[in-house]
N, C-alpha and C positions, 0 to 999 in steps of 0.2 A: 069285764070292763077295763081292767088294768091292761090286759094283753092287747085289747082293741085300741086303747089310747096309745100304748107304746108303739103299736103298728102304725098308727096315724102319724106319730112323730117321726118314725123311721121313714115313712113314705115322703113326708114333707122335707126331711133332711136329704133324701135321695134326689128328689125333684130339684131342691135348691142347688145341690152339687152338680146335677146335670145341667141346670140353667147356667150355673157359674162356669162349667166346662165349656158350654156352647159359646158363652160370652167371650171366654179366653180364646177359643178357636176362631170365632168371628173376628176378634181383635187382631189375631195373627194374620188371618186372611186379608183383612182390610189393610194392615201394615204392609203385607207383601204386595198387594195390588198398588198401594201408594208408591212403593219403591219401584215397581215395574213401570208405573206411569211416569215416574221421574226419569227412567232410563229409556223406555221404548215409546214409540209413537206410530200410529197408522201411517202407511206410506202416502195415503191421500192427503194427509195434513203436513207431511214433512217437506220442508224447503231448505233444510240445513240448520235450523235453529238448534243450538246446543252442540253443534259440531266443534270439537276442540282438541287441543294437544296438551299433554302434561306440562305443568309449570308455565302455562301461558296466560294466567289471569292478568298479571300486571302489564305484559306486553299487549294483551288484547285490548285493555283500556287505553294504552298508549296509542294503539292503531286507530281507535275511534277518534281520538283528538287530532291525530296527524294523518288522517286518511289521504287527503289531497297531496301532501308531500310524498307519501309512500307511493301513491299511484304514479306521480310524476317520474320518480326514480325508475319504477318498473317499465313505464312507457319508453323511457330513454334506453333502457337495457334492451328491449326487444327490437327497437328501431336500429340501434347500433350493431347488435350481434347478429340479427337475422333479417333485418330490413322488413319487419312485419309490425303491424299495428294490432293491439289486443284490447279487449274490454275486461278490466278487472272486476270481478264479481264479489269475492269474499276475502276479507283480511282476517286471518286467524292467528292469535297469539301463540308463540312457542317460547322455548327457553332462549332468552337474549335475542329473539328474532320475531319477525312477522312473516307468516306464509301467505302469499297472495295467489289466489286461484283466478286464472284468466281464461278467456276464450278468444280465439283469433277472429278478426273482423272480416276477413276475406279468405278465399281458398288459398291454401289448404285449410279446411276447418278442423280445429282441434281444441281440446281443453288440456291445460297443464298448470303447473304451479312453480313459483320461484320463491326464494327466501331473501328477505331484506334484514340485515343486521340492525339492531337498535340498541341504544344505550339509555335505558329508562332513567337511571340515576342522574345522568347529565342532560337528559331531555334531547337526545341527538339521534338522527337517522344516519346510518352508514350509507356511503355510496356503493358499498360492496353488495351487489345483487348476484346471487348464484343459485344453482339448482343441483340436484343430485345428478351425478355424471351420466350424460346421455339421455336424461329424462325429457328435456325440451326437444332435443333433436329427434328422439323416438316419437314424441307426440306429433311433430311436424311430419315425420315420415308416414305415420298412420294416416294423416290427412291427405298426403300425396297418394297413398295407396287407394284411398276412397275415390280420389279423382281419377286414378287409372282404371279402376273397376266401377265406374259410376253407374252403369246400367245394372250390374250385378248387385250393388248395394241398394239400388232402388227396389229391386226384387226382394231383398232382405227386409227392407222397410215394409213393403206390402205384406210379406209373410207375417211379420210381427203384428201388424194391424189386424190381419185376419184372425190370428190366434186370440187377440184381445176381444174380438167380437164373438168368437165361437166358444170361448171358455170364460169362466168367472175370474178373470185376471185383469190387472191394470199395469201400466208402466210407472216408473218413477216420475215425479213432477219435474218439468224442465228447470224450475228454480233450484231444485235439489241437485240436478245434474251440474248446473252452473256453479253452485256453491261448494260442492264436495268432490267432484270428479277431476282427476288430473292425469288420466292414463293416455289420452290421445283423442281420437274421434269418438264422440259419445252422443247417444240419443236416449230418450226415456226407456227404450227397450233393450239396447245393447251398447257395448263399448268395445273399442279395439285397442290393442297395445302391441308395440313392436319396438325394435331398436334401429337406429339409422344405419348401423354397420351391417345389418342384414341385407340392405339394399343400397350400398354405398354409391353405385353409379347413378341411381335415380336421385338420391339425396344431393350428391355433389352437383349434378346437372341443374337441379332446381336452385341451389344456392348461387350458382353462376348466372342463372337466367330465370327469374321469377315468372317469365312469360312462357316457359316451356309448355308444350301442348300435352294434353292428357294422353294422346296416342303415343307420343314419344316416351312419356313416363311409363306407360304400360309395357312398351317394348324393352326398356331398360330393366324393368323389374323381371320380365320374363327371361331376359338374357342371363340374369343372375343364376337362374336354374342350372346353367351349364358351366358355371365357374367351378374351378377346383375347390374341393372342400365344402361345397354347399350342401347342406342337409335339408331337403325339401320338407321333411316332417317336423323340423324344429326351427329352422331359420326362416320364419314366416310371421304371419300376423295372428295373434290370438284374438278371437272374437267371442265374447261372452254375452249370451242372450238371457235376460232376466225378466220373468213375469211374476208379479206379486199377486197373491190371492186377494181378491177385492173385498171379501167379508172381513170386517174389522176384528182383529185379534185372532184370526184363523191361522192355523199351521198349514204348511204345504202338503199337497196330496201327491203321493208317489205314483198313483195310477194316472193322474192327470199329467204328471211329468213324463211318463213313458209314452203317453199318447202324443204329446207335443213333439217329443224326440222322434217318434215314428213318422209323424207328419213331415217333419223337417227332412228326414232321410228319403222320403218319397219324392220330394221336390228336386228340381234341377235348376242350374243356372245361378247358384249363389256364388259370392266371391270366394276365392281360395282362402284357406285359413285353418287354424286349429280351433274348433268350436266346442264351447261348453254351453249346455242348455239347462236352465234351472227354473223350477217353480219355487218362489221365495215365500216366506211367511209374510203376513200382512204387516207385521210390526217391524220397525227399523230402530236400531240403536241410535239415539240422537247424537251421541258423542262421536261415533265412528262412521255413521252413515251405512253400516252393514245390516243385512237382514238378521232376524233372530235365528232362523234356521232355513234350510233349503232341501229340496229333493231334485234329483236329476243326474246328469253325468258326474262321474268322479273326476275331479280336476287332475290332469296330467296322466290319468290312467286309461280312461275310455273316452278321451276327446274324439270328436268326429272330425276327421281330417279330409279337407278338399285341397288337392295339390294344385300348384300353379299351372295355369294354362294361358295360352296366347289370346 
């Protein structure tokens, strides 16, 4: 009887420890999930909420109170420097500044951002609006590039829509594009980026005459191919296609990525450029707007290159 009772106590103790261990493990799991929920969000729900820069808490609050004043300064900057009107979408606090994400109101269509200096302590907005060197000009040039290859970009749009119907993937929401993208021409499925000094003739011609025709832009871009020192494999437009897995919290599928890449390679008539093609995880990092993980081409190593053509 004594042995049996001792055995029962031992069993009860073991079960208690096991349950306690499970409780601890469950607690850790729940804490990890809570942390991940704080950081990540399904792409279907993401519109830029949580997008932020380091040391931007105070200036972010300042931007909310002075939104109209900041927008006015940004509007004046684009009209004066580029003769363009933009729609400001998102004001994000940064160190001693507010970064304003904007979209052009007319062709050339593009997304970019500028920085407005602020003095929180003295409750002042600086008239000094600036951007990283060449970033706005590059964004404008990417929009001009889309104008020049209008038919080809329409085909790229159609390809992306076909992929979204054929495979279990979705694009980024347009609100997220507006609030977080500043690379140039951007859609829910792809974005473009380039520098204006890759196509100086086309960019300069547009800045002299905003009414330049799409045909003329295309000709000027094509002529660049024969300029001394022009590298058709690098001095061009980067085009990144991103398809997000539509199942919530799912990771990217390499097999699916390879199928999409092969489908792209079989098609003809896409715009010239250096292409990256990616299947992205369903979840997006709220702060950065980047995917949690991806499968697809290796950036800068196995890009798919379509050279310039007339």
